[in-house]
C-alpha positions as CSV (number, residue, x, y, z in Angstrom):
1,X,-21.9,11.6,-11.3
2,X,-19.4,14.9,-10.8
3,X,-16.9,14.1,-8.3
4,X,-16.4,17.0,-6.1
5,X,-13.4,19.4,-6.2
6,X,-12.6,18.7,-2.9
7,X,-12.6,15.3,-3.7
8,X,-10.3,15.9,-6.6
9,X,-7.8,17.3,-4.6
10,X,-7.4,15.1,-1.9
11,X,-7.5,12.1,-4.5
12,X,-4.2,14.1,-6.0
13,X,-2.5,14.5,-2.4
14,X,-3.2,10.6,-2.1
15,X,-1.5,9.9,-5.4
16,X,1.7,12.3,-5.2
17,X,2.0,10.7,-1.4
18,X,1.5,7.2,-3.2
19,X,3.9,8.0,-5.7
20,X,6.9,9.3,-3.4
21,X,6.2,6.2,-1.2
22,X,7.3,4.2,-4.5
23,X,10.2,6.4,-5.4
24,X,11.2,6.6,-1.7
25,X,11.0,2.2,-1.2
26,X,13.8,2.1,-3.8
27,X,16.0,4.0,-1.8
28,X,18.9,2.1,0.4
29,X,17.9,2.4,4.2
30,X,20.7,5.6,4.7
31,X,19.4,7.3,1.9
32,X,16.3,7.3,3.9
33,X,17.7,9.0,6.6
34,X,19.2,12.0,3.9
35,X,18.4,15.5,5.1
36,X,19.4,19.1,4.2
37,X,18.9,21.9,6.2
38,X,15.6,23.8,5.8
39,X,13.2,20.9,5.3
40,X,11.1,18.6,8.1
41,X,13.8,15.9,8.5
42,X,15.0,13.1,7.2
43,X,13.4,11.3,4.4
44,X,11.9,8.8,6.0
45,X,10.4,10.6,9.7
46,X,9.1,13.2,6.8
47,X,7.0,10.5,4.9
48,X,6.0,9.6,8.8
49,X,5.0,13.0,9.2
50,X,3.2,13.0,6.6
51,X,0.9,9.9,6.9
52,X,0.4,10.2,10.6
53,X,-0.6,14.1,10.1
54,X,-3.2,12.6,7.0
55,X,-4.7,10.1,9.9
56,X,-4.8,12.7,12.8
57,X,-7.0,14.9,10.0
58,X,-9.1,12.2,9.4
59,X,-9.2,11.5,12.7
60,X,-10.8,14.9,13.3
61,X,-13.0,14.7,10.2
62,X,-14.4,11.8,11.9
63,X,-13.0,8.8,9.8
64,X,-10.9,7.5,12.6
65,X,-8.2,4.8,11.2
66,X,-7.0,1.9,12.6
67,X,-4.0,1.9,14.6
68,X,-2.8,5.3,14.5
69,X,1.0,6.4,14.8
70,X,0.4,10.1,15.1
71,X,2.6,12.9,13.3
72,X,6.4,13.2,14.1
73,X,6.5,8.9,14.7
74,X,9.1,7.2,13.9
75,X,8.0,4.6,11.8
76,X,9.8,2.7,9.2
77,X,8.7,3.1,5.4
78,X,7.1,-0.2,5.3
79,X,5.2,0.9,8.5
80,X,4.4,4.2,7.0
81,X,2.7,2.4,3.1
82,X,0.6,0.2,5.5
83,X,-0.8,3.5,7.6
84,X,-1.0,4.8,3.9
85,X,-3.2,2.3,2.7
86,X,-6.0,3.0,5.3
87,X,-5.9,6.8,4.8
88,X,-6.4,6.1,1.0
89,X,-9.5,4.2,1.8
90,X,-10.5,6.9,4.3
91,X,-10.2,9.5,1.7
92,X,-12.7,7.9,-0.3
93,X,-14.9,7.7,2.3
94,X,-14.7,11.2,3.4
95,X,-16.5,13.2,0.5
96,X,-18.0,10.5,-1.6
97,X,-20.6,10.6,0.4
98,X,-23.9,13.5,0.9
99,X,-23.3,13.3,4.6
100,X,-20.1,15.7,4.3
101,X,-20.6,19.1,5.2
102,X,-17.9,21.2,4.5
103,X,-19.2,24.3,6.8
104,X,-20.1,21.9,9.7
105,X,-17.4,23.7,12.4
106,X,-15.3,21.7,14.5
107,X,-13.4,22.4,17.8
108,X,-9.5,21.6,17.5
109,X,-6.7,22.6,19.3
110,X,-6.8,25.8,16.5
111,X,-10.3,26.6,18.2
112,X,-13.3,26.8,16.1
113,X,-12.9,25.9,12.4
114,X,-15.2,24.6,9.4
115,X,-14.7,21.1,8.3
116,X,-13.3,22.5,4.5
117,X,-10.2,24.5,6.3
118,X,-9.3,21.1,7.8
119,X,-9.8,19.5,4.4
120,X,-7.3,22.2,2.9
121,X,-5.3,21.6,5.5
122,X,-4.5,18.3,4.7
123,X,-4.0,19.0,1.2
124,X,-1.5,21.9,1.6
125,X,0.4,20.3,4.8
126,X,1.0,17.3,2.4
127,X,1.8,19.1,-0.5
128,X,4.4,21.2,1.6
129,X,6.4,18.0,3.1
130,X,6.7,16.5,-0.2
131,X,8.3,19.3,-1.6
132,X,10.5,18.9,1.7
133,X,11.6,15.4,0.4
134,X,11.7,16.4,-3.5
135,X,14.5,18.9,-1.9
136,X,16.8,16.1,0.1
137,X,16.5,13.8,-2.8
138,X,17.7,16.8,-5.1
139,X,20.4,18.1,-2.7
140,X,21.5,14.6,-3.1
141,X,21.7,14.2,-6.6
142,X,19.0,11.8,-6.3
143,X,15.8,12.3,-9.0
144,X,12.8,13.4,-7.7
145,X,9.3,12.1,-8.9
146,X,7.1,14.8,-10.7
147,X,4.2,15.2,-8.6
148,X,2.7,18.2,-10.0
149,X,-1.3,18.1,-11.0
150,X,0.2,18.1,-14.7
151,X,1.8,14.8,-14.3
152,X,-1.8,13.2,-12.1
153,X,-4.2,14.8,-14.5
154,X,-3.7,12.4,-17.5
155,X,-3.8,9.4,-15.3
156,X,-7.2,10.1,-14.4
157,X,-8.5,11.7,-18.2
158,X,-8.2,15.2,-16.8
159,X,-5.9,17.3,-19.7
160,X,-7.9,17.2,-23.3
161,X,-5.8,15.5,-26.3
162,X,-6.0,18.6,-27.8
């Protein structure tokens, strides 16, 4: 069975956030509070924002996650990781079945949109804020993980041997 393109994109998004959470687990409590001008906020708050927004987007698509803390929540890294586990499960459900209609019109706080727009925003939002965290890490002399699709592709058989 061919994996739908949107599901492949969401799987990369999940992989990237998971890798970033893993990298951040090695940081001290003080390092998790680092930030630089022009980014969303501290590393910890940005991770909470990413995962909280993921939960919100999934909820709007009809895949509510248990006990969401919402975007911008002041969560610990352990809480973020626990919520992210629910996000991973929901992402697999969203496009794995025949029932997902990317052209379904939905009502949001921005007005009516098609479901594919929300899925695309899910990916864009995660990329944008993961880049913020990479900027914070680099500005403070800390290694940032490579979250590009180029790093992900070999883990799922996406690059040829040639």
